[in-house]
N, C-alpha and C positions, 0 to 999 in steps of 0.2 A: 088378782090373778098373778100368780106366780111366775116368774121369767125364769128359764134356766139358764144358767152361766154357759158360755161357749167360748172357744177359740180357735178364731180362723174357719167361721162356719161350723164348727163341728161340737155337738154340745159334748160338755165336759160328765166322763160317767161318775166321775166321784164329786159330787157339787158341794159338799161341804169340804173339800180338800184344797191345797194350793195344787197351781199347775203342774208344778214337779212332782205331786205325787199323784196321778192321776193312772200309772202304772204301765206294764210294757208295752201292752199293746197300743196304747194312746200314743205313746214316746214313738215307738217304729213307725206309724203312720205319720207323723209330724215331720219325722228325720225325710221318708219317702217323699212327703208334698216338698220339703225343704231342695230337697235334690232336683226335682222336676222343675220347679223353678230357676234355680241354678244353671241347669240344661238350656232352660228357654233364654235366660238373658246371653246365656254364650251364644247361642246361636244368634240370637240379635246383634250380638257385638260384631260378629263374623260378617253378618249381613251388612250390617253398617261400614264395617272396613273397605266390604268389597265394593259396594255402593260408592265410596269415596274414591277408591281406586279409577273406578269407569268414568268418574267425573271430572277427574283432576284436570283430562285437556283432551286434545283429538291424540295426543301422542302419548295417552297413560298406560297403553298396553303395553309399547317397548319397554315404558317406563318401568312397569312393574315385572317384565319380565328380567330387567336388568336387576332390581332386588331380587327375584328369586336366584337366578344365576350365581351373583354375589353370595348369598348362604350358601348353595352348595359347593360352592369354591370354597368358603371359610370352614363346611364341614369334613373336606377332603384335606386340610392341611393349609390352606391359604387365609390365616385368621384374619379378622378386619382388624382394624386399628383402636377401637374401642376395647375388643377382648384380648388383643396382641400383650403376652408378658416378655419381662426380659428373658432371652435365652439361656438356660444355666451356664455356669461357668465350670467347664469341666479339664482335667488334668490332659496336656498333651501327649501323655506317656512318656517312654522311654525312646522313642523313635522321631521324634519332631520333624528332624530335619532343619531345624530355624536356628541354627549357631547355639542353642540354649543346651545342649545334650552332645557336644561334639559335632557330627557333619552339620552341612551348611548349605541349604541346595540355593537359600533366599539370595547369596552372594555372586550367583552364576548367572552368567548372561543365556537370556532363554528360557527363564523359568515364568515370566509372563507369558501365559499362552493357554488356548482353550482344550486342545487336544493332548490329556495326558497318559495316554497308553504307552507311547513310547519312551526311550530315555533321550538325552539330549545331550549334546557335547561329545566326549569321546566315545560314547556308546550311542547305538541306535536299537536296541533289542526292545521289544515289544512286548506288551503282558497280553497274555491269552485268558479269554474269558467271555461270558455273558456280557455283549455289551450293555452300557450305561451312560446317561444322559443325567447327570445332575446340576440341577437350577438351587442355587440359592438366594431367597428374595430378601434382602437385609432392609429393614425399617429402622428409623430413627427415633426412639422412643422419647430422646430428650425434646425431639420438636414435633409431639404428638403424634410418631407413627409413620411420618412422611418417608416415600423412599430414600434412602441412605447413598445416593449418587456420589461415585468418585472414593469411596472407600476400596481398599484393596482386601481381596479374601484368599487366602492360601489352603490348600484343600491336599491332603493327603491321607491315603490308606495300606491297607495290605494287599496283596495280588490273590490270585485264585489258590495257591500254595497256602495261604497264611503268612508271607513273608513281607517285611517291609524292607523296601528298596534302601542302599544306603548303610545298612544295620544287620540284615539277616544274612546267615550263612550262606554263601553261591550267591547273593546279591547285592553285595556290598559296593562293587563298581558300576552298579545302577543307580539311576534316580527317576527309574519311572513312577507314575503313580502320585507324580507331585505336581502341583502348578498354582499358577498365582492370575485372578483375573481383576480387572477393576469394573466396578458395578456401574452400569448404564444408567439413564435416568429415573428409571424405574425402581435402581435399587438392586438389580440380578445380575447375576454371574451365572455361567454357564458352561461345565466341562463335558468333554467327551473320555469317558473312562471304560472301564469292567465292573463288572459286579464283585465287590470283595468277597473274600472267604471268611469262614467263621470259624476263628480258631480256639483253641481250648480253654476254658473260662471264660470268655469273652462273648456277649452278643454282636451280631454282626454291625458293623457301626463305620461309619467315617469320620475323620478329627479335620475341623477347619480353624482358622483364626481370622479373625479380621485387621485389618489394619485401619489408618487414619488416611492414608492415600499409598499410592506405589512407592512414594521416596521412602517411608518409612520401613518397607518390610526388611531391610539386612539388620534391624536391631529388634530382636523377640521382646524386649521389654518394652518395646511400642504399641503391642498389640493392645485392643478394645475390648476383644470377646475373644477366647476361645473354648469350644463346646465341641460337640459330637453329635451327627446324626445317627437316630438309629432307624433299621431298617425293617420291616412287617415280616411276621412270622413265615404267615401263607405263601408271600412273595420269597422268602429265603429257603422253603422247603421245595419249593418247586425248581427254583436255580441250582441247588446243590442237589438233585436229582440228575443232573446232565455231567457230561465227560468232564474230568478235570478236577471235580468239588467233592469228589469220593470222600475224603476225611470232614467237612463241613457238615455232613448230615450226622453223624454221630456226634460230633461237639456240639450242634445246635439241639441235640436231643438233652444235653445235660445242662442246658443252660436257661433261664427265663429274661424277660424285662425285669421281673419282680427281684430276682436273685444276682442279675449283675452288679459287679461293684460299681458300676457307673449311672446307669441308668435305674437301679432298684429302689431308689429312695421316694420315685415316685414313677414308675414304670414307663418312664420314655416320654411324659405326658406331654411336652413342648418340643420332644427332640425327634418325634417318629414321623417318621417322612411320607408324603402321599404319594404312592408307587402306580403305574401304570406299564402295561405292554405285556409281551411274551419273549421265552428264550430265544426264539426265532430272530426276531426284529430289534429286542433288546428290550430295556425298560428305561423309563423316565422317572426320575427320584425328584421330586419338589419338595423344600421346606422354607416358610418365612421363619426369618430368623431376626427376633426383635432386638435391639442392642442399646443399650441406655450408659450414654455417657457419662451420666452424672454417677455412677456408682464404680468401684473399685471393679479393675479386670485383675486378672493374673493366674491362668489355669497352670501356669510353670509346667517343668519337665518333668513332672514326679512318675513314680514308679506303676501307677495303675495303670488298666490296660495295656500290659505288656505280655504278649504271646510266650509260651514256653521257648525255651532254649531251641534249638534245632542244630543236629548235626550235617 
């Protein structure tokens, strides 16, 4: 009695041919069978993981919730230590105010502050605009991504009109929207400010420098990281529809993250902030910043990032 050759329980349509030469219909059926098997294996794996989570301990529910919350946080800008990369080194621009290009706010008493909306010293002018709370969470990559407690972070950005205090026409005597905070035990610094404008030729952004400690801020060469925070397009478009930001809307329409001369190399992949809030109550801007002290720093006070000359 002749026994028909078969494969996975199916009789081969061409008994005298190799398995690979059984024809299109046989190949399609084989592929579909494999996909069904993989689907079943995948479901089984999910079920096993779920069962494992349920049986770890009486506190397994809260433990699982903690993992979920952490994953959600990572996807919205607070990257885990495992996935966090070093923040790109960027130019400080022509208006750093750190002494590397003329004016030096870091030598002035009062620069260490959390609310940077007003000038300090000889002026008390307050910059107007949609409220913004900026939080930078600094991580020490040289120590495995642990919180970089004790570092000093200097932040500065343009005002609602696209001007930089200490440099731009009309605000040379102001020092608002500039300030330093020392990172707490979680590596975080928080500033109260206003949402910056979009000036011609640049994507909306916030500058910052990281120093080893507060005592080192008076020398710009001590900075261990110099970079910029990119702001999301949808939030920018909403803010720029409010009073005082009129020129920003048209400027934003002529630039993109990929065409920007700072963020354009990777579309601001690790510099795009997580932003929540609204124009009435203000926005909360958050970015996790990986700093690696084993690599060379040096954004410098170059010419990139400059707004156009203003009368």
